[in-house]
C-alpha positions as CSV (number, residue, x, y, z in Angstrom):
1,M,-30.8,18.1,15.0
2,Q,-33.5,15.6,15.9
3,I,-32.4,12.3,17.4
4,N,-34.7,9.3,18.0
5,F,-33.2,8.5,21.3
6,H,-35.8,5.9,22.1
7,L,-34.2,3.7,19.4
8,L,-30.8,4.0,21.0
9,P,-29.2,2.2,23.9
10,I,-28.0,4.1,26.8
11,S,-24.4,4.0,25.4
12,V,-25.5,6.0,22.4
13,V,-27.6,8.4,24.4
14,L,-24.5,9.2,26.4
15,T,-23.0,10.7,23.2
16,C,-26.0,12.9,22.5
17,W,-25.1,16.6,22.5
18,F,-28.2,17.9,24.1
19,L,-27.7,16.3,27.6
20,S,-27.4,19.1,30.1
21,A,-25.3,17.3,32.6
22,P,-21.7,16.4,31.8
23,V,-21.3,12.7,31.2
24,T,-18.2,10.5,31.8
25,A,-17.9,7.4,29.6
26,T,-14.9,5.2,29.4
27,A,-13.5,3.7,26.2
28,A,-14.3,0.1,25.4
29,P,-11.5,-1.9,26.9
30,A,-9.0,-3.0,24.3
31,P,-9.5,-6.8,23.9
32,V,-6.8,-8.9,25.5
33,P,-5.1,-10.5,22.6
34,P,-4.5,-14.3,22.5
35,P,-1.0,-15.5,22.9
36,A,0.9,-14.1,19.9
37,P,2.9,-16.7,18.0
38,R,6.0,-15.5,16.3
39,P,8.2,-17.2,13.7
40,V,10.4,-19.7,15.5
41,A,13.3,-18.8,13.2
42,V,13.3,-15.1,14.2
43,D,15.8,-14.2,16.9
44,L,13.7,-11.8,18.9
45,T,16.2,-11.7,21.7
46,R,18.9,-10.4,19.4
47,A,16.5,-7.7,17.9
48,Q,15.6,-6.6,21.4
49,A,19.3,-6.5,22.4
50,L,20.2,-4.4,19.4
51,L,17.4,-1.9,20.1
52,K,18.3,-1.7,23.8
53,D,22.0,-1.1,23.1
54,W,21.1,1.7,20.6
55,E,18.6,3.3,22.9
56,E,20.7,3.2,26.1
57,T,24.2,4.0,24.7
58,A,24.5,7.8,24.7
59,P,20.8,8.0,24.9
60,D,18.7,10.8,23.4
61,K,15.2,10.4,24.9
62,A,12.0,12.3,24.2
63,R,8.3,11.7,24.6
64,R,6.9,12.3,21.1
65,C,3.1,12.6,21.0
66,L,0.7,12.4,18.2
67,R,-0.6,15.9,17.2
68,I,-4.3,15.4,16.9
69,I,-6.5,18.0,15.1
70,Y,-10.2,18.3,14.8
71,W,-11.1,20.0,11.5
72,A,-14.6,21.1,10.5
73,P,-15.8,23.1,7.4
74,A,-16.8,26.7,7.7
75,D,-20.5,26.1,7.8
76,V,-20.7,23.3,10.3
77,A,-19.9,23.2,14.0
78,P,-17.9,20.3,15.4
79,A,-19.9,17.1,15.9
80,P,-21.5,16.5,19.3
81,Q,-19.2,15.6,22.2
82,Y,-16.3,15.3,19.8
83,R,-13.7,15.7,22.5
84,E,-15.2,13.0,24.8
85,R,-15.8,10.6,21.9
86,L,-12.4,11.0,20.3
87,T,-10.6,10.6,23.7
88,R,-12.3,7.2,23.9
89,V,-11.4,6.3,20.3
90,M,-7.8,7.2,20.6
91,T,-7.5,5.6,24.0
92,T,-8.8,2.4,22.5
93,V,-6.4,2.6,19.6
94,R,-3.5,3.3,21.9
95,D,-4.4,0.3,24.1
96,F,-4.8,-1.9,21.0
97,Y,-1.2,-1.2,19.9
98,A,0.1,-1.5,23.5
99,G,-1.6,-4.9,24.0
100,Q,-0.4,-6.3,20.7
101,M,3.2,-5.1,21.2
102,Q,3.3,-6.6,24.8
103,A,1.9,-9.9,23.6
104,Y,4.8,-10.2,21.2
105,G,7.4,-9.5,23.9
106,F,8.2,-5.9,23.2
107,G,6.5,-4.5,26.4
108,P,3.6,-2.0,26.1
109,R,5.3,0.2,23.6
110,T,2.6,2.3,21.9
111,I,1.7,5.8,20.6
112,N,1.7,8.7,23.0
113,L,-1.4,10.9,23.4
114,E,-1.4,14.6,24.5
115,L,-3.9,14.9,27.3
116,E,-5.3,18.0,29.0
117,P,-5.3,18.3,32.9
118,D,-8.9,16.9,32.9
119,G,-7.7,13.7,31.2
120,M,-9.3,14.5,27.9
121,L,-7.4,14.5,24.6
122,K,-5.7,17.7,23.5
123,L,-7.5,18.6,20.3
124,R,-6.7,21.6,18.2
125,V,-9.9,22.7,16.5
126,V,-9.3,24.1,13.0
127,R,-12.0,25.5,10.7
128,G,-11.9,25.3,7.0
129,G,-12.4,28.3,4.8
130,Q,-15.2,26.8,2.7
131,P,-18.6,25.2,3.3
132,S,-18.8,21.4,3.6
133,A,-20.2,20.9,0.1
134,T,-17.0,22.2,-1.5
135,Y,-14.8,19.5,0.1
136,K,-14.3,15.9,-1.1
137,T,-12.2,12.9,-0.5
138,E,-9.3,14.4,-2.5
139,S,-9.2,17.5,-0.3
140,G,-6.6,16.1,2.1
141,H,-3.8,18.5,1.1
142,E,-6.0,21.5,1.4
143,I,-7.3,20.4,4.8
144,R,-3.8,19.7,6.0
145,Q,-2.6,23.1,5.0
146,D,-5.3,24.6,7.3
147,C,-4.0,22.5,10.1
148,V,-0.3,23.3,9.4
149,K,-1.0,27.0,10.0
150,V,-2.4,26.4,13.4
151,L,0.5,24.2,14.4
152,Q,2.9,26.8,13.1
153,S,1.3,29.4,15.4
154,E,2.4,27.1,18.3
155,G,5.9,26.8,17.0
156,I,5.3,23.2,15.8
157,N,6.8,22.0,12.5
158,A,4.1,19.7,11.0
159,D,6.7,18.1,8.8
160,D,8.5,16.7,11.8
161,E,5.4,15.3,13.5
162,T,2.9,12.5,13.2
163,L,-0.5,14.2,12.6
164,V,-4.0,12.7,13.0
165,I,-6.6,14.9,11.4
166,F,-10.3,14.1,12.2
167,C,-12.4,15.7,9.4
168,Y,-16.0,16.4,10.1
169,L,-17.3,15.6,6.6
170,S,-20.1,13.3,7.3
171,K,-23.9,13.5,7.5
172,W,-25.9,11.5,10.1
173,D,-29.7,11.5,9.6
174,P,-31.2,10.3,12.9
175,E,-34.7,10.1,11.5
176,K,-33.8,7.9,8.6
177,R,-30.9,6.4,10.4
178,T,-28.6,6.9,7.5
179,M,-24.9,7.9,7.4
180,R,-22.8,9.3,4.6
181,Q,-19.2,10.5,4.6
182,W,-17.0,12.2,2.0
183,S,-13.9,12.8,4.1
184,P,-10.3,12.2,3.1
185,Y,-9.5,8.8,4.5
186,Y,-6.0,7.8,3.9
187,A,-2.5,8.2,5.3
188,S,1.2,8.0,4.8
189,G,4.3,8.4,6.9
190,T,7.7,7.3,8.2
191,H,9.3,6.5,11.5
192,H,9.3,10.2,12.6
193,N,6.6,12.0,10.6
194,G,3.3,11.3,8.8
195,T,-0.3,12.3,8.4
196,A,-3.5,10.3,8.8
197,W,-6.8,11.8,7.7
198,Q,-9.8,10.3,9.5
199,V,-13.5,10.9,9.3
200,D,-15.6,12.0,12.3
201,S,-19.3,11.5,12.8
202,P,-21.7,11.8,15.8
203,L,-21.6,8.0,16.1
204,L,-17.9,7.5,16.1
205,D,-17.3,6.2,19.6
206,S,-15.4,3.1,20.7
207,A,-17.8,2.8,23.7
208,L,-20.4,1.7,21.1
209,L,-18.4,-1.3,19.8
210,K,-20.6,-3.7,21.7
211,D,-23.8,-2.4,20.2
212,K,-25.3,-5.0,17.8
213,S,-29.0,-4.2,18.2
214,N,-29.3,-0.6,16.9
215,M,-29.0,-0.4,13.1
216,L,-28.1,2.2,10.5
217,T,-27.6,2.4,6.8
218,D,-24.2,3.6,5.7
219,G,-23.7,4.9,2.2
220,Q,-20.7,2.7,1.7
221,Y,-21.2,-0.3,3.9
222,G,-25.0,-0.8,3.8
223,H,-27.3,-1.9,6.6
224,I,-25.1,-2.5,9.6
225,S,-25.2,-2.3,13.4
226,V,-23.8,0.7,15.3
227,G,-21.2,-1.7,16.7
228,R,-20.2,-2.8,13.2
229,Y,-20.0,0.8,12.1
230,N,-17.5,1.5,14.9
231,S,-15.5,-1.7,14.1
232,I,-15.1,-0.2,10.6
233,F,-14.4,3.4,11.5
234,V,-12.5,2.9,14.9
235,G,-10.6,0.1,13.1
236,G,-10.1,2.6,10.3
237,V,-8.5,5.0,12.7
238,A,-6.0,2.3,13.9
239,H,-5.4,1.3,10.3
240,E,-4.7,4.7,8.9
241,L,-2.6,5.6,11.9
242,G,-0.6,2.5,11.0
243,H,0.1,4.0,7.6
244,A,1.1,7.3,9.2
245,L,3.5,5.3,11.4
246,G,5.1,3.8,8.2
247,L,3.3,0.5,7.8
248,P,2.2,-0.8,4.4
249,H,-0.8,-3.1,3.8
250,C,-0.5,-6.8,4.4
251,S,-2.7,-9.8,5.0
252,E,-2.6,-12.8,7.3
253,T,-2.2,-16.5,6.8
254,V,-5.2,-18.8,6.8
255,E,-4.2,-20.2,10.1
256,E,-3.9,-16.7,11.7
257,R,-7.3,-15.8,10.3
258,K,-8.9,-18.7,12.0
259,A,-7.2,-18.1,15.4
260,R,-6.7,-14.4,15.6
261,G,-8.9,-12.7,13.0
262,H,-7.7,-10.2,10.4
263,A,-4.4,-8.3,10.2
264,L,-4.8,-4.6,11.0
265,M,-3.1,-3.5,7.9
266,G,-5.3,-5.7,5.7
267,A,-9.0,-6.3,6.2
268,G,-8.5,-5.8,10.0
269,N,-9.5,-2.1,9.5
270,R,-13.1,-3.4,9.5
271,T,-13.1,-6.0,12.2
272,L,-11.6,-4.3,15.3
273,G,-13.7,-5.1,18.3
274,E,-16.0,-7.6,16.6
275,E,-15.1,-10.2,19.3
276,L,-16.9,-7.9,21.8
277,R,-20.1,-8.7,19.9
278,G,-19.3,-12.3,19.4
279,E,-19.1,-11.8,15.7
280,G,-15.5,-13.0,15.0
281,P,-11.9,-13.1,16.4
282,G,-11.4,-9.4,15.6
283,T,-8.1,-7.7,14.6
284,F,-4.5,-8.2,15.3
285,L,-1.1,-6.6,14.5
286,T,1.2,-8.9,12.6
287,F,4.5,-9.7,14.2
288,S,6.4,-8.2,11.3
289,H,4.7,-4.9,11.9
290,A,5.2,-5.0,15.6
291,L,8.9,-5.6,14.9
292,K,9.1,-2.5,12.7
293,L,7.1,-0.3,15.1
294,A,9.5,-1.2,18.0
295,S,12.0,1.4,16.7
296,H,9.4,4.1,15.8
297,V,10.1,7.2,17.9
298,Q,6.5,7.1,19.2
299,F,7.1,3.6,20.5
300,S,10.7,3.7,21.5
301,G,11.0,7.1,23.2
302,S,14.4,7.4,21.5
303,V,15.0,10.3,19.1
304,K,18.7,9.4,18.7
305,R,19.8,10.3,15.1
306,M,16.2,9.8,14.1
307,A,16.6,11.9,10.9
308,D,19.6,9.9,9.7
309,K,19.3,7.8,6.6
310,A,21.2,4.5,6.3
311,E,23.1,3.3,3.3
312,V,22.1,-0.3,2.9
313,S,23.7,-2.9,0.7
314,W,22.5,-6.5,-0.1
315,T,24.8,-9.3,-1.2
316,N,24.7,-13.0,-1.9
317,L,20.9,-13.0,-2.3
318,Q,19.4,-16.3,-3.2
319,I,15.7,-17.3,-3.3
320,Q,14.0,-20.6,-3.3
321,T,10.8,-22.3,-2.2
322,Q,10.5,-24.7,0.7
323,G,7.1,-26.2,1.4
324,Q,4.6,-23.3,1.4
325,K,7.2,-20.6,1.9
326,L,9.4,-18.3,-0.1
327,V,12.9,-18.4,1.4
328,V,15.6,-15.7,0.9
329,T,19.1,-15.9,2.2
330,G,21.8,-13.3,1.9
331,R,23.8,-10.7,3.8
332,I,23.0,-7.1,4.6
333,A,25.3,-4.3,5.5
334,S,24.3,-0.8,6.7
335,T,25.8,2.4,8.0
336,L,23.2,2.1,10.8
337,T,22.7,-1.2,12.5
338,P,19.9,-3.2,10.9
339,Y,17.9,-5.1,13.5
340,A,15.1,-6.6,11.2
341,I,14.4,-7.5,7.6
342,L,10.8,-7.6,6.5
343,G,9.5,-9.4,3.4
344,Y,6.2,-9.0,1.6
345,A,5.0,-11.6,-0.9
346,D,2.5,-9.6,-2.9
347,P,0.4,-11.3,-5.7
348,E,-0.7,-9.2,-8.6
349,G,-4.0,-7.4,-8.2
350,H,-5.8,-6.0,-5.1
351,G,-3.0,-3.5,-4.5
352,D,-0.8,-4.8,-1.6
353,Y,-3.7,-5.7,0.7
354,D,-3.2,-9.5,0.1
355,S,0.6,-9.5,0.6
356,T,1.8,-11.9,3.2
357,P,4.6,-10.7,5.5
358,G,7.6,-12.4,7.0
359,C,10.6,-11.2,9.0
360,A,14.2,-12.1,10.0
361,V,16.8,-10.7,12.3
362,P,20.3,-10.5,10.8
363,A,23.1,-12.3,12.6
364,A,26.3,-10.5,13.8
365,K,27.9,-10.4,10.3
366,G,24.6,-9.5,8.6
367,D,23.7,-13.0,7.3
368,F,20.0,-13.7,7.3
369,R,17.4,-16.2,6.4
370,L,13.9,-14.8,5.6
371,E,10.9,-17.0,5.3
372,V,7.6,-15.6,3.9
373,P,4.4,-17.7,3.5
374,F,2.9,-18.0,0.0
375,P,0.2,-15.5,-0.5
376,E,-3.3,-17.0,-0.5
377,S,-4.4,-15.8,-4.0
378,R,-5.6,-18.5,-6.4
379,K,-6.3,-16.1,-9.2
380,A,-3.0,-14.2,-9.5
381,E,-0.5,-15.5,-12.1
382,G,2.4,-13.7,-10.6
383,G,3.7,-11.3,-7.9
384,E,6.8,-10.0,-6.3
385,L,8.6,-10.5,-3.0
386,R,9.8,-7.2,-1.6
387,L,12.5,-6.8,1.1
388,V,12.6,-3.9,3.6
389,A,15.5,-3.3,6.0
390,C,14.7,-1.7,9.4
391,C,17.5,0.1,11.4
392,V,17.8,0.8,15.1
393,N,17.1,4.5,14.8
394,G,13.7,3.8,13.1
395,F,14.9,4.3,9.5
396,A,13.6,1.8,7.0
397,T,14.3,1.3,3.3
398,A,10.5,1.5,2.6
399,Y,7.5,2.7,4.6
400,A,3.8,2.9,3.9
401,G,3.9,2.2,0.2
402,P,4.5,-1.1,-1.6
403,N,8.0,-0.1,-2.8
404,G,10.5,-2.2,-0.9
405,K,13.8,-3.1,-2.6
406,P,15.3,-5.5,-3.6
407,T,12.4,-7.4,-5.2
408,F,12.1,-10.9,-6.5
409,P,9.4,-11.7,-9.1
410,F,7.5,-15.0,-8.8
411,A,4.9,-16.8,-10.8
412,M,1.8,-18.4,-9.3
413,K,-0.5,-21.3,-10.2
414,N,-3.3,-22.5,-7.9
415,G,-1.7,-20.7,-4.9
416,V,1.8,-22.2,-5.4
417,C,4.7,-19.8,-6.0
418,D,7.4,-20.5,-8.6
419,V,10.6,-18.5,-8.3
420,T,11.7,-19.1,-11.9
421,P,11.0,-15.4,-12.8
422,A,13.3,-14.3,-9.9
423,L,16.1,-16.6,-11.1
424,L,15.6,-15.1,-14.6
425,R,15.8,-11.6,-13.2
426,Q,19.0,-12.4,-11.3
427,E,20.5,-13.8,-14.4
428,L,19.4,-10.8,-16.5
429,D,20.7,-8.3,-14.0
430,A,24.1,-10.1,-13.9
431,A,24.2,-10.1,-17.7
432,L,23.4,-6.4,-18.0
433,A,26.0,-5.6,-15.4
434,R,28.6,-7.5,-17.3
435,Q,27.5,-6.0,-20.6
436,R,28.0,-2.4,-19.2
437,K,31.6,-3.3,-18.5
438,S,32.3,-4.9,-21.9
439,P,30.2,-6.6,-24.5
440,L,29.2,-10.2,-23.7
441,T,30.9,-12.8,-25.8
442,T,28.9,-15.2,-28.1
443,A,29.6,-18.0,-25.7
444,E,28.4,-16.0,-22.7
445,I,25.1,-15.1,-24.5
446,A,24.6,-18.7,-25.6
447,A,24.9,-19.8,-21.9
448,L,21.9,-17.7,-20.9
449,K,18.4,-19.0,-20.6
450,P,16.3,-18.4,-23.8
451,Q,14.0,-15.8,-22.2
452,T,17.0,-14.0,-20.7
453,R,18.7,-13.9,-24.2
454,E,15.5,-12.5,-25.7
455,V,15.1,-9.7,-23.1
456,L,18.8,-8.9,-23.4
457,R,18.6,-8.8,-27.2
458,R,15.7,-6.4,-27.2
459,L,17.3,-4.1,-24.5
460,L,20.5,-3.9,-26.5
461,M,18.6,-2.8,-29.7
462,P,18.2,0.9,-30.5
463,D,15.3,2.4,-28.6
464,S,13.7,3.7,-31.8
465,A,11.2,2.8,-34.6
466,N,13.6,3.9,-37.3
467,G,14.1,1.2,-39.9
468,K,11.2,-0.9,-38.6
469,P,8.3,-1.6,-41.1
470,E,4.8,-0.4,-40.6
471,P,2.4,-3.4,-39.9
472,V,0.9,-2.9,-43.4
473,N,4.3,-3.6,-44.9
474,V,5.3,-6.6,-42.9
475,A,6.1,-9.5,-45.2
476,A,3.1,-11.7,-45.9
477,A,5.0,-14.8,-44.9
478,S,5.1,-13.5,-41.3
479,Q,2.2,-15.0,-39.4
480,H,2.6,-12.7,-36.4
481,V,4.6,-9.6,-35.4
482,A,5.1,-7.8,-32.2
483,L,4.0,-4.1,-32.4
484,S,7.3,-3.0,-30.8
485,D,8.9,-4.4,-33.9
486,C,6.8,-2.1,-36.1
487,R,6.9,1.7,-36.9
488,P,3.8,3.6,-35.7
489,L,2.1,6.3,-37.7
490,T,2.1,8.4,-34.6
491,A,3.1,7.8,-31.0
492,S,3.1,9.9,-27.8
493,T,3.2,9.3,-24.1
494,G,2.4,11.5,-21.0
495,W,6.0,11.5,-19.7
496,S,9.5,10.8,-20.9
497,G,8.8,10.1,-24.6
498,V,8.2,7.0,-26.6
499,H,10.1,3.7,-25.8
500,Y,10.1,0.2,-27.1
501,D,10.6,-3.0,-25.1
502,R,11.8,-1.1,-22.0
503,L,10.9,1.5,-19.4
504,P,12.7,4.9,-19.4
505,N,14.1,4.2,-15.9
506,V,17.4,3.3,-14.4
507,D,15.8,-0.2,-14.3
508,P,14.5,-0.6,-17.9
509,I,13.2,-4.1,-17.7
510,L,9.5,-4.4,-18.5
511,M,7.9,-6.0,-15.4
512,C,4.3,-6.1,-14.4
513,G,2.9,-8.1,-11.5
514,G,6.3,-9.6,-10.9
515,R,6.5,-11.0,-14.5
516,I,9.2,-10.1,-17.0
517,Y,8.0,-9.3,-20.6
518,P,10.6,-9.2,-23.4
519,A,8.4,-7.1,-25.8
520,G,6.1,-4.2,-25.2
521,L,5.3,-0.5,-25.5
522,Y,5.8,2.0,-22.8
523,A,2.6,4.0,-22.5
524,H,2.6,6.4,-19.5
525,A,-0.8,7.9,-19.5
526,P,-2.0,9.8,-21.5
527,A,-0.5,7.9,-24.4
528,S,-1.5,7.0,-27.9
529,H,0.1,4.7,-30.5
530,V,-1.4,4.6,-34.0
531,Y,-0.5,1.9,-36.5
532,Q,-1.5,1.4,-40.2
533,L,-2.8,-2.2,-40.7
534,G,-4.1,-1.9,-44.3
535,G,-6.6,-4.7,-43.7
536,K,-3.9,-7.3,-43.6
537,W,-4.2,-8.6,-40.1
538,S,-7.0,-10.6,-38.4
539,R,-6.4,-10.4,-34.6
540,F,-4.6,-8.4,-32.0
541,T,-3.6,-10.0,-28.7
542,G,-1.6,-9.2,-25.6
543,R,-1.9,-7.7,-22.2
544,C,-2.0,-4.2,-20.8
545,G,-1.1,-3.1,-17.3
546,V,0.7,-0.7,-14.9
547,A,4.4,-1.5,-14.7
548,D,5.8,-2.5,-11.3
549,G,6.8,0.7,-9.5
550,G,3.9,2.6,-11.0
551,G,1.7,4.6,-8.6
552,N,-1.7,5.2,-10.2
553,P,-4.2,3.2,-12.2
554,V,-4.5,3.5,-16.0
555,E,-7.4,2.7,-18.4
556,F,-6.6,1.2,-21.8
557,V,-8.7,1.5,-24.9
558,I,-8.2,-0.2,-28.3
559,L,-9.7,1.6,-31.3
560,G,-10.1,0.3,-34.9
561,D,-10.8,2.8,-37.6
562,H,-11.8,5.3,-34.8
563,R,-14.3,2.8,-33.3
564,E,-13.9,1.4,-29.9
565,L,-13.1,-2.3,-30.0
566,W,-12.1,-3.0,-26.3
567,R,-11.8,-1.1,-23.0
568,S,-10.0,-2.4,-19.9
569,G,-11.6,-0.4,-17.2
570,S,-9.3,1.0,-14.5
571,V,-6.2,-1.2,-14.1
572,K,-4.4,-0.8,-10.8
573,P,-0.6,-0.8,-10.3
574,T,1.1,-4.2,-10.9
575,E,-2.2,-5.5,-12.4
576,S,-2.6,-6.6,-16.0
577,K,-5.5,-7.6,-18.3
578,T,-5.5,-9.8,-21.3
579,F,-7.1,-8.9,-24.6
580,S,-7.8,-10.7,-27.9
581,V,-9.5,-8.4,-30.4
582,P,-10.5,-9.1,-34.0
583,V,-9.1,-6.6,-36.4
584,A,-9.9,-8.2,-39.8
585,G,-10.4,-5.5,-42.5
586,L,-9.3,-2.6,-40.4
587,A,-7.1,0.0,-41.9
588,Q,-5.9,1.6,-38.6
589,L,-5.3,0.5,-35.0
590,E,-5.0,2.9,-32.1
591,L,-3.9,2.1,-28.6
592,Q,-4.8,4.6,-25.9
593,A,-3.7,4.7,-22.3
594,L,-5.9,7.1,-20.4
595,V,-5.5,9.0,-17.1
596,T,-8.0,7.9,-14.4
597,P,-9.4,10.2,-11.7
598,K,-6.5,9.2,-9.4
599,G,-4.2,11.3,-11.6
600,K,-1.3,10.9,-14.0
601,N,1.6,10.8,-11.5
602,G,3.1,7.3,-11.8
603,A,0.5,6.2,-14.4
604,W,3.1,3.9,-15.9
605,G,0.9,2.2,-18.5
606,V,2.5,-0.6,-20.6
607,W,1.3,-2.7,-23.5
608,L,2.8,-6.2,-23.0
609,E,3.5,-8.6,-25.8
610,P,1.2,-6.7,-28.1
611,T,1.0,-9.0,-31.2
612,L,-0.7,-8.9,-34.5
613,L,-1.8,-12.2,-36.0
614,R,-2.7,-13.1,-39.6
């Protein structure tokens, strides 16, 4: 390897593998966070008391450490000074979490690192069985299996640990000063186990966070300084570790962004340490996530009943808006003491990166009041507020994914939330619950809101196309017709059959991006619905998307007489796209829902309000 060391500052030269003398370099000090504001309405003292009582009554203590593995493909040796560099990186990450937790009043609770007698990180080196060119971003499972075998040889059960796997799947060209990486770079986990896949490179070093003079060109992030590169990838280590610890994505409020920078579990994975270069406020951990981490076995040192799952019930739930906040009140009961309730207001689109968090601490009888700031999005038309209960043993009702329950759908216009959809959902759930016990009376149905009546009417109809007309045979006097009210020529889906105006779930209501849709077609990818038009319709309108709860994106295609009329591109979970397609003179219409490279698991495609117009 040739390195143009004359272009590098001394801090970079210290990482060069060819130096003959051993070099000691310390990690960049974790920035001292500014005073950390927390919601005034949150009773932190009570949360701390509940945790302390749990941890100190019949205690079961243990020092749980991260299991950190260095994985390299068969044809490449580990990157230069990987042990020294990654010791600095993980020390910086550990100190970041400790500083944030202490600033919020939790003390310096943080992750634990396994260290060797020389003070360096204990790194298990694992070699893959294939050359580097055979691996790709999606190779995480294969790489983890290599690591699991090594841990098993030490008597360690990987499924009961939090793993951090640094994958040496990157290419640094010191002559051209270009960097490319193709490593798995994601994570998931709970309060007592998880896995974070990270990418290593010869320039990954938190000691270089201050360097803003030396430049490189990264294949993903363009022309950036060495310091910016490390903000992105050291920040990425902290961010992916957050997922492995059970944290979902979230954003920050406008006020927080001005004062404190970006939330770690949002865009903060790219800004850690930027304040060391005078380029911005940097990265911070939201109070909600600090509250959740306080009970994690890494942070608490308590393994008391850590594998136990709680049975949680929610009652008297009410939602409203006050000022620029969503407010939920209710009561929680649990078989394990709940010390915190988290809320995420997530607008449709962008995954859950732009969800705003809030938190509450239940009172003695379980009553709570949760306040969550409106999300910032001005483009989203809807979204959902998800609740997560956190218990004293670390158990939570949701972890790294955007899947908290219960949920409250809301509409949005110009950044203002409207909880009418949530109120409709509550009314609909109550009506369905009564209907399951005995049929609703005419008076009870008449008392419902019009949209609730329409959704209920469709859900109570047979889930079949039998007896429905084909579009070609719909009466000429009808100026429009929903496709779910028509019989297809053929129909198929990738999972659980063909369904009309509902999902094939315990919760059948068609919801996407927090909005309820009375009419639609279930289209789990790969799916196809073909209809005979007979040249009798002029336009086809509606939306398509991935139903709330879906896990993978879907691509939608509209064909007319076997010719492509419209294509959506990849549509992410909870997103939807509108379409309005001319179909005049067409004999046949086909709707396709296609699997994307992400896979078909959870590819819950739906055609929403698909309507033919004369």
